Each structure stands twice: as C-alpha cells, then as structure tokens.
C-alpha positions in Angstrom: 91.0 84.0 114.1 93.3 86.9 113.8 93.5 87.0 110.1 89.8 86.8 109.8 89.4 89.8 112.1 91.8 91.8 110.0 89.9 90.7 106.9 86.5 91.6 108.3 87.7 94.9 109.7 88.8 95.7 106.2 85.6 94.5 104.5 83.5 96.3 107.1 84.6 99.5 105.6 83.2 98.5 102.2 82.4 99.8 99.8 85.5 101.7 99.0 84.2 104.0 96.3 86.8 104.3 93.6 84.7 106.4 91.3 84.0 110.0 90.6 81.2 111.0 88.3 82.1 114.0 86.4 84.9 116.5 86.7 85.2 118.8 89.8 84.6 122.4 89.1 85.9 125.5 91.0 83.6 127.4 93.3 81.2 130.1 92.1 82.9 133.2 90.8 81.6 136.5 89.4 83.3 135.9 86.0 81.3 134.6 83.1 81.5 130.9 82.5 84.1 130.0 79.8 84.4 126.5 78.4 88.1 127.1 77.8 88.7 127.3 81.5 86.9 124.0 82.3 89.2 121.7 84.3 90.5 118.8 82.2 90.5 115.2 83.4 93.5 114.4 85.6 94.9 111.4 87.4 93.1 112.6 90.5 89.8 112.1 88.8 88.8 108.4 88.5 85.7 107.7 86.3 83.2 105.0 87.1 84.9 101.7 86.7 82.6 98.8 85.8 83.4 95.6 87.5 84.4 92.5 85.7 82.3 89.3 86.0 82.5 87.8 89.5 84.5 90.6 91.1 83.0 90.7 94.6 84.6 92.9 97.3 86.1 95.1 94.7 88.2 97.8 96.5 88.7 95.8 99.7 92.2 97.1 99.6 94.0 99.7 97.4 97.5 100.9 96.8 99.0 103.6 94.5 102.5 104.5 93.3 103.1 107.1 90.6 100.7 106.5 87.8 99.7 103.0 88.9 97.0 101.8 91.2 96.2 98.4 92.6 92.7 97.4 93.7 92.2 94.2 95.6 89.3 91.9 94.8 89.6 89.0 97.3 86.0 88.0 96.6 86.6 87.1 93.0 86.3 83.5 91.9 86.4 81.9 88.5 83.7 79.6 89.8 81.2 82.4 89.3 82.1 83.8 85.9 80.1 83.5 82.8 80.5 81.4 80.8 81.5 78.9 83.5 85.0 77.5 83.6 86.3 74.2 84.7 88.3 73.8 88.0 90.8 74.3 89.4 89.2 77.6 90.4 91.1 80.8 91.1 90.1 82.8 94.2 90.9 86.5 94.4 92.6 88.9 92.1 94.1 92.4 92.0 93.0 94.8 89.3 95.8 97.1 87.9 94.9 100.6 86.7 97.3 103.0 84.9 96.9 106.7 84.4 97.8 107.5 80.7 100.1 110.5 80.6 98.7 112.2 77.5 95.0 111.9 78.3 95.4 111.8 82.1 92.7 109.1 82.4 92.8 105.8 84.3 92.6 102.6 82.4 92.5 99.1 83.6 95.6 97.5 82.1 96.0 94.1 83.9 94.7 91.7 86.4 97.0 89.8 88.8 95.9 86.4 90.0 97.4 83.5 91.8 99.8 81.2 90.0 98.1 78.1 88.6 100.0 75.9 91.2 98.1 77.7 94.0 94.7 77.6 92.4 91.7 75.8 94.0 92.9 76.2 97.5 90.5 78.7 98.8 93.2 81.3 99.2 91.8 84.8 99.7 94.2 86.5 97.3 94.2 90.3 97.4 93.3 90.9 101.0 96.1 93.4 101.2 98.2 95.3 98.6 101.4 97.3 98.7 103.0 99.0 95.7 106.2 100.9 95.0 107.4 101.5 91.4 107.6 98.1 89.6 107.2 96.0 92.8 103.9 94.8 94.3 103.3 92.8 97.4 99.9 91.1 97.6 98.7 89.4 100.7 96.6 86.2 100.7 96.1 85.6 104.4 98.2 82.5 104.2 101.1 83.9 102.4 102.5 87.0 100.6 103.3 87.1 96.8 105.8 89.6 95.4 105.4 90.6 91.7 107.6 92.7 89.4 106.2 94.6 86.4 107.6 93.9 83.0 105.8 96.1 80.4 102.1 95.5 81.2 102.7 92.1 82.7 103.2 91.4 86.4 105.4 88.4 87.0 105.7 86.6 90.3 109.2 86.7 91.7 108.9 85.6 95.3 106.5 83.8 97.6 106.6 84.0 101.4 104.6 81.3 103.2 104.4 80.3 106.9 105.8 77.1 108.3 102.4 75.5 108.8 103.6 72.2 107.4 105.9 71.6 110.3 104.4 69.1 112.7 103.8 70.6 116.2 104.6 74.2 115.0 102.0 77.0 115.7 99.8 77.9 112.8 100.9 81.2 111.3 98.5 83.5 109.5 100.1 86.0 107.2 99.3 88.5 104.5 96.4 90.5 105.7 98.7 93.4 106.6 101.7 94.4 104.5 103.8 97.5 103.8 106.5 98.0 101.1 109.1 100.6 100.6 112.6 100.7 99.0 112.6 96.9 98.4 111.8 96.3 102.1 108.6 94.4 102.9 107.0 94.3 106.4 104.4 91.6 107.1 102.1 91.3 110.1 102.1 87.7 111.4 99.7 86.0 113.9 100.7 82.7 115.5 97.6 80.7 116.5 98.8 79.0 119.7 95.7 77.0 120.2 92.5 77.7 118.2 90.3 75.8 120.7 91.6 77.6 123.8 91.5 81.1 125.2 95.2 81.4 125.3 96.3 84.7 123.7 97.9 84.4 120.3 101.4 85.6 119.6 101.9 88.5 117.2 105.0 89.8 115.5 106.2 91.6 112.4 108.6 90.0 109.9 110.7 92.2 107.7 112.1 91.1 104.4 114.6 92.5 101.9 113.4 92.0 98.4 116.3 91.2 96.0 115.6 91.3 92.3 117.8 90.1 89.4 116.2 90.5 86.0 112.7 88.9 86.1 113.5 86.9 89.2 113.8 87.7 92.8 113.9 86.5 96.4 112.6 87.6 99.8 115.2 87.4 102.5 114.1 87.9 106.1 116.3 90.4 107.9 114.4 91.0 111.1 111.5 89.8 113.3 110.0 92.4 115.6 108.1 91.2 118.7 105.9 93.2 121.0 107.6 95.0 123.8 107.4 93.4 127.2 103.9 93.9 128.8 102.2 94.5 125.5 98.6 93.1 125.4 97.4 94.4 122.1 97.4 93.2 118.5 100.9 94.1 117.5 101.2 94.5 113.7 97.5 95.0 113.0 98.5 97.9 110.9 101.8 98.9 109.3 103.3 102.0 107.6 106.8 102.0 106.1 108.8 104.9 104.7 112.5 105.0 104.2 114.1 103.8 107.5 111.0 104.4 109.6 108.4 101.7 110.4 105.3 102.4 112.4 103.5 99.4 113.9 99.9 99.7 115.1 98.8 97.9 118.2 95.0 98.1 118.9 93.3 98.0 121.3 96.2 99.2 123.3 96.5 103.0 123.1 99.9 102.6 121.5 101.8 102.7 118.2 105.5 101.8 118.0 108.0 103.7 115.8 111.1 101.7 114.7 114.2 103.0 113.0 116.4 100.9 110.7 120.1 100.6 111.5 121.7 98.4 108.8 119.9 95.1 108.9 118.2 95.7 112.3 115.2 97.7 113.3 115.3 99.2 116.8 112.4 100.7 118.8 112.8 104.5 118.6 109.6 105.9 120.1 106.3 104.8 121.6 103.3 106.9 120.6 100.6 106.7 123.2 97.3 108.6 123.0 95.7 110.3 125.9 93.9 107.6 127.9 90.3 108.0 128.8 88.7 106.8 132.0 88.0 103.1 131.9 84.2 103.7 132.3 84.1 105.9 129.2 86.1 103.4 127.1 83.8 100.4 128.1 81.0 101.8 126.0 82.8 101.1 122.7 85.0 98.1 123.2 87.5 97.2 120.5 86.8 93.9 119.0 89.3 91.3 120.1 91.1 89.2 117.5 91.8 86.5 120.1 89.0 84.3 118.9 
C-alpha cells in the first residue's frame, strides 16, 4: 500500500545517525596547539544519545526548530519494555531533545506518545514529524496528531483522521508525509480505491489551518490539492512548506509542483521538471511503485 511504501522508503535510509563522537576541530595550522582555543560544544554537536528500552527505528524521521529537535521512533512498543507492562500497549513515540542555552548541549527532555484512547491499535505513531516553534505535527499513517508545548510538556490539541468509517468510502491513508509552517499543515493522502485490484490509487494533498486558543486547538481544512491533469506519479510523496510556498514531490514522474497561497487557496505557480533521460537508460533503475 502507498503508506507502507512511504514508510519503507523512509526506513530504508536507516540508520539516521544522530550522534557525533567528540568535538570537531579546525584543520591543521602552523600555530602551536592551545587548549584555550579548543572549540566548545555547541547545538550543532550532538553527543551519543543512548536509546531507551524498546526504541526500535530510532531516527526514522527527524525535525528541528530553534533549540528543539524531534526524533521519531515508530518501532517503539511498550510490549517490549523491561519490566513488562500490561496492555493496552502503546506503539510508537517521538523523543524530544532541547539544546540548553548556557551549556549548548542537547538533552532529552520529553517523549510524546499516543493518547491512551488510541493505544493498542497498532498505530505506527511517529512515522513523520514536523515542528515549528511550540507546534508539532506527528504522523501515524492513519492520522495526524497536533501537539502544543507547554513548558516541558506536549499536549495534544488536534487530531486529523481519515473517513475510513464511512461505508463504501475509499480507505484513506494519512500521516506518512507532513509539512508544517506558520500554523499551516500539509498532509499527503492516499486513497486506496481497491486493495485487491491493479486500479491506480488516488493521491492528493490536504492543507489545514491550525487554530490555537490556550492549551486547545483545532485543525480546519482550507484546501485540497489534486494532481494536475495527466499526472501519473505519486503526488504528495514529499512535501516542503515555507511561508506561502508549498512544493509537492511527485515520483516517479520527473516533476515537482510549486504552489502559492492566495488567501485560503493554493494555486499552481510553476512545474519543476528535470531533464528527461532516454527511456532505455531509465529502465535500469526503475522507481518502486506504491500502487501495490
């Protein structure tokens, strides 16, 4: 399925090494070595970070904003911790690291997990992360959870889920690709038209305005972007959002789409094609299809 491909494409890049042993030094010089000039630890230097019990796939996804970093751990499960805990089990978590201003070192300050009401459902929480300021969006393949920071705590303020409960509606897979900027959240969505057939799935990008009031919030959908006519790729397989500009990746097509926001709408501004190679040359390294 589409979301599985997104997930395995991400995990295929593992391990994401989030460690640096020692402090970087400048290149050789002719001056005598002086301890006083040794570079001091900085937020750009992340020491070895030991994993907590049961934290498999640590670093499957990462996000950073200011002095805060999120590290997705979708393979985590309380079913594998020591000492064992009773069900319901929680699957997936996101580790939160903060760079302390005075010492300029990274410290793990929190872990974000699914609400208890969503536990024991096999949800791969943490397959995607996006962060800006005190807002975090965390994908779970079958939904997106929005959190707001209050001190060292991260409180859930909104939950976006597909309409899979509607009889006869296509199954929608969400959450493996997200982008967040200025309280606007973009989510890649795959509609499984028929899991048992070879009919191509439908792909689109949903865009939400995140509204916060105190420790509460809501996600209001303001736009749905569908692939341009004739598109045959995986529209929304990757996303980047900055200000009023949204870039939508579309493999295996040699295309990316640039959208500009105008009020509550996003309009296609440019198409970014790459130079096409001859078909014979491209056939040696086919892009894996997510239409399975």
